[in-house]
Structures are given as structure tokens and as C-alpha cells.
Phi, psi and omega in degrees: 000098184285144177219150177222153180289128183267120180226163174066212183299330181302330184271345185262003187289342182222135177256143174189153180256223182304307186218040177294151181232148184208139167274156184291337181285352182056034179243137179296143177205141183296160180206182180256147183279171177226182185302142172072004183273151176261139182060044187298147178082007176261152178273143180220169177219105173062100177216183181262258199329283186209057179226196179251207196319310180240010178208168179261150177066032177223165174259023183298165181278151176271123179279152182244139181230129181052042189065013182247118181271141182244157185200165176247152178220012180272132190267359182179171180287160176096177179160167181265168185247023174238157179288141175218158178218151174209069173140175181211178177092146179228172182258175177271176179103170178215165179217158185223159177218183187275351186277147174288175188304159187250171186299137180275178175099008179272150174238170180269001177221199178084056177289151170301154186305327183259013183242066176270157183296332178092160182298150180083354183291136181088169181226112178066035179086353181298136181295137175290142176274313183298145184214163175301328183296333182288320174298315180298319175301316180296316178298324178295317178295319179293309183306311179298321179296309181296335178262354178077024175275165172301140178305152184292161182285170180299131183283173183254350174296169186300145172260017183297153182276133176220150157296144185207159173223146172241127177236134183248132169236162191215141171086178181297328186269003176058049179287142180300138179237342180166144181193110180221142182206187180225150170263355170283129180295121176242146175296139194299321183299308185280326182292320177295319174303311186297305191279344167299313183282320182296320181288327185273329185246340188243006181284113187293356176280344189219153171294154177308143175296154181239167179299322185299335184277343183311308182303340182254014187270151172231138181244129173243137174241124185240127175248132185265133181219175171054054181286130178219124168286138177236153187276345182236129184295345177261003182279061174203164191243121180301131175087354178244310192255141163271153178235148173228126180245151180229122178215177178247127178284189183298332179266010176081013178272143181278134178228156176225159177197157192213153169230134176293164186307326188277343190300304186298318184292314184295324182278349183075027182278147164265187185298316183291324180296316181300312180294316179293323173301315181297315177303313180293324180290334182276356174102007181279123191246349180280163179301144184263122179251165174295322179297326180286322182301324182292344176271001180283138174266120182239131174243132178255149180208169179241179182204151169251136186225139172229140179233141179222142175263161184304318181296326176286327179293314181297315179302318179293312183289327177297324187288317185258013191307308188286318180300333180280339179070031177285123186271026180220153179288134178272148187279147173284170185312316182268024187310324186255005183275000000 
């Protein structure tokens, strides 16, 4: 089973999250949902949990902005609330967005007591890059936007470039609320700013978020690493690798689709079920045979993931409020009750 390292521009041609889908032409188009998908059948452009570019559970195309393609990659409702990692290494490149600089006072460490990276984090003892501060920053960006405050100042965590996804879930059952990301490596400060708002406000599967939803939100940041092209479509591990497939549909059009590493495990799928679900989300409608599966080009990758709930965010920000120099009041726990 031959495999090769995927580097440079080859890895940034497609953006996806848990189960994002994208057409080669980078134009949004409606598609059909698959098992475990949210909002199945809706067209999306670049998202996290299990959609395509902006939506979950669809075979929509991933839209590109400033040469940065977006995608969604979560494959179904639910998800964990702890940080996890399965790989390391980042890509080159950078991204920018329209927002101004962000809040100071961030550190690359200092997790809340209940926000540990979790078992399996890091690769071979390598220190994780993703941190709780990144989730805090995403909450800051969304909070400031919804309340009309100035955007937060530049954070202190690393600004190295990574492909990334921002996922929002809501409620006790952690239903997917938005997920969009990119396979193009973006500097984390601008990338997290951009995709925080894109996933919260522009995921076509959902209406834009409102202030009233903030207290029930959970934010996940996923940094994608270790992209490898493999010669066998079964050469990946459930629960460890995210996968991105490229195939030709019945009309001869090239299509791509992806699931983030956690999707197959959360849905209880094996390799074949995951591949077939991705094909359907990518818009393939013909019967799926083993011979057709063998024609798929598959890239596997890993990710580091951190998740934080609103309550943890508020506790963290109340403790560091003045040090971070945030120029607006933070809401108490019952702010919206």
C-alpha cells in the first residue's frame, strides 16, 4: 500500500471539516445528505461537522475565498467535550480576514481544570498546539460580534499556519450548530477569527446565531496535520485519521468529500460505511461497488481538537478579564435568563 506525504499546495486544494464536500469548481451546489448528517439534502459550502463547504450533511461544493477553500467536516450530531489529538505538524501559507486585531492576555497553556487534552493527545510525546485559549478566543470573537463591541485584540497563542475547523454545538445533547473550516494553512489568529464567524453565521444549514444561544454553546477548534496520500482506500484507522476522498461521479465530474477524525467513531461506522457515506455526501448516486471504491483517491490526516463550553469560557474570562484588557463587560452565568 503505497503512501506519500501530502505537502504544499496539493494539500490545500480542498477544504473540509468532519464531512465537508467540495466540487472541483469551488462553487456552492446543493447535494444529498448521508447517514448521520445534519440538515441532509441541503446545499452547503465549507463546514465542520458533516457537511460540505458551509453545511453539514450535504454534497455541496466548498466555496473559496481569497484562494482559501472552505469546507464542513462533521458527520453527525453529538461530539465530545474534551480536547484530543491525533497527529502533528503544520503547513505553510497564511490567511487574512476582514476583522481587526483581537484580545490580548492569551497564553499557549493554562487549561481550565476540566479542559484537559485527554488520552491520546499529542503524537509521540509532542506537545499539543491546540489549546483552550483558542476556544476562548473564538467565544470572544463571536461575543463581540453579536453585541457590537470592537473585535478582541491579538491573542498570545501561536500564530503558526494550520488547516483548521471551528465547530459550534448547542444544548445538553450537543447538537451541531455550525461547522466550517479550510484545508489551506492559515495563520491561527486570522484563521480562527474568520472561521469563528463563518461557522456561526454563514453555515447554510442553519440560521445565523443569536445572542440568546450563547449560554448553550460549545466551541471546538480542530487543527489538521499529517496529510498523507495512500494507495489503498482502506489504509486509515477509524478514530485516528480524518479522510478526504476524490472521485469522479456518474457524469464524469471530479468531486471531493471529507470527514474529520472523530466522525466515523462517533457514528459507529466501519471503513466501508464511512467511505460509502462520504460518496453519498459527495453526490454519488449510482450503486457503490467494491470496484468503484478502488478508484477513489484517498488522503488521510490527523487532528488536534479542543472543546470548551460557554460556562467554562465565562469562568476563564472572569478570572482573566482585566489582564486580557477586554473593554466590554462579560456576562454572568445567568446573563440571558
